[in-house]
VEXDREN-2710 file (C-alpha; in Angstrom, 1 decimal):
% VEXDREN-2710
k/r/px/py/pz
1/UNK/-158.5/165.5/226.6
2/UNK/-155.6/167.1/228.0
3/UNK/-154.4/164.7/231.5
4/UNK/-151.9/166.2/234.3
5/UNK/-150.1/163.5/236.5
6/UNK/-149.6/164.0/239.8
7/UNK/-147.1/162.2/242.3
8/UNK/-144.3/161.9/244.5
9/UNK/-141.0/163.3/243.2
10/UNK/-139.6/165.4/246.3
11/UNK/-137.7/162.7/247.8
12/UNK/-137.6/159.5/245.7
13/UNK/-135.3/158.8/243.4
14/UNK/-137.1/156.9/240.7
15/UNK/-139.8/159.7/239.5
16/UNK/-138.5/160.2/236.3
17/UNK/-139.4/156.3/235.3
18/UNK/-142.5/156.2/237.2
19/UNK/-143.9/159.4/235.6
20/UNK/-142.6/158.4/232.0
21/UNK/-144.5/155.0/232.3
22/UNK/-147.5/156.7/233.1
23/UNK/-147.4/159.0/230.1
24/UNK/-146.8/156.3/228.1
25/UNK/-150.1/153.8/229.4
26/UNK/-152.1/157.6/228.9
27/UNK/-150.8/158.9/225.7
28/UNK/-151.9/154.9/224.9
29/UNK/-155.4/155.2/225.9
30/UNK/-155.8/158.2/223.8
31/UNK/-154.6/161.5/226.5
32/UNK/-152.8/164.8/225.5
33/UNK/-150.2/164.3/228.4
34/UNK/-148.9/167.0/230.5
35/UNK/-145.3/165.5/232.2
36/UNK/-144.3/167.7/235.3
37/UNK/-141.2/165.7/235.5
38/UNK/-140.4/166.2/232.3
39/UNK/-140.7/170.4/232.4
40/UNK/-139.2/170.7/236.1
41/UNK/-136.2/169.3/234.7
42/UNK/-135.9/172.7/233.2
43/UNK/-136.1/174.7/235.7
44/UNK/-133.2/175.6/237.8
45/UNK/-131.8/173.8/240.4
46/UNK/-132.4/176.3/243.1
47/UNK/-136.3/176.4/242.6
48/UNK/-138.0/176.0/245.2
49/UNK/-141.0/174.3/246.0
50/UNK/-143.6/177.1/246.1
51/UNK/-142.3/177.8/242.8
52/UNK/-142.9/174.5/241.7
53/UNK/-146.0/174.1/242.2
54/UNK/-146.9/177.6/240.7
55/UNK/-145.4/175.7/237.5
56/UNK/-147.5/172.0/238.1
57/UNK/-150.8/174.6/238.5
58/UNK/-150.0/176.3/235.7
59/UNK/-149.5/173.4/233.8
60/UNK/-152.6/171.8/235.8
61/UNK/-154.9/175.0/234.1
62/UNK/-154.1/173.6/230.2
63/UNK/-155.4/170.3/231.3
64/UNK/-159.0/168.6/231.7
65/UNK/-158.2/165.9/234.3
66/UNK/-155.9/165.1/236.6
67/UNK/-154.1/161.4/236.4
68/UNK/-153.2/160.3/240.4
69/UNK/-150.4/158.1/240.5
70/UNK/-149.8/155.7/243.8
71/UNK/-148.8/157.2/246.5
72/UNK/-149.5/160.3/245.7
73/UNK/-151.1/160.3/248.9
74/UNK/-147.9/160.8/250.7
75/UNK/-146.8/163.5/248.4
76/UNK/-146.6/167.5/250.1
77/UNK/-146.8/168.5/246.2
78/UNK/-149.4/166.2/244.6
79/UNK/-151.6/166.4/247.8
80/UNK/-151.5/170.5/247.0
81/UNK/-152.8/169.6/243.4
82/UNK/-155.2/167.3/244.9
83/UNK/-156.6/170.1/246.4
84/UNK/-156.0/172.0/243.4
85/UNK/-157.8/169.4/240.8
86/UNK/-161.1/169.6/243.7
87/UNK/-161.3/173.4/243.9
88/UNK/-160.9/173.9/239.6
89/UNK/-163.2/171.0/239.5
90/UNK/-161.0/168.6/237.1
91/UNK/-162.1/165.2/236.8
92/UNK/-159.4/163.2/238.7
93/UNK/-158.4/159.6/238.1
94/UNK/-156.3/157.4/240.3
95/UNK/-154.3/154.3/239.7
96/UNK/-154.6/151.4/241.5
97/UNK/-151.7/150.1/243.6
END
C-alpha cells in the first residue's frame, strides 16, 4: 500500500529529519512511502503554497492512505491534505505525540 506523509513543513527547520524518520518507520512497517519533503526540494524556490499543494494533491492521488505526523493540526497545508483525504475517502493514520 502506498502512503503519503503529511505534516508541518512551513515555519519549521527540522522537517526533513522528521519526514525522513517517518518514512523509515513506515517502510519498516511494509508501506511504499511518498515523502513530499523530498519531492518538494526539487521545486523552484519561488513555488507558491498553492502550487505546492497542487503537487501534494497529485501525490496523494497515487496513494491509498495518509500518515499524519504529530503537530499536523497546526499546519495549513496538512489541514488541506486532511480535508482532501476525507473527500477522497482515503485511509488516515495518526501518530501519537
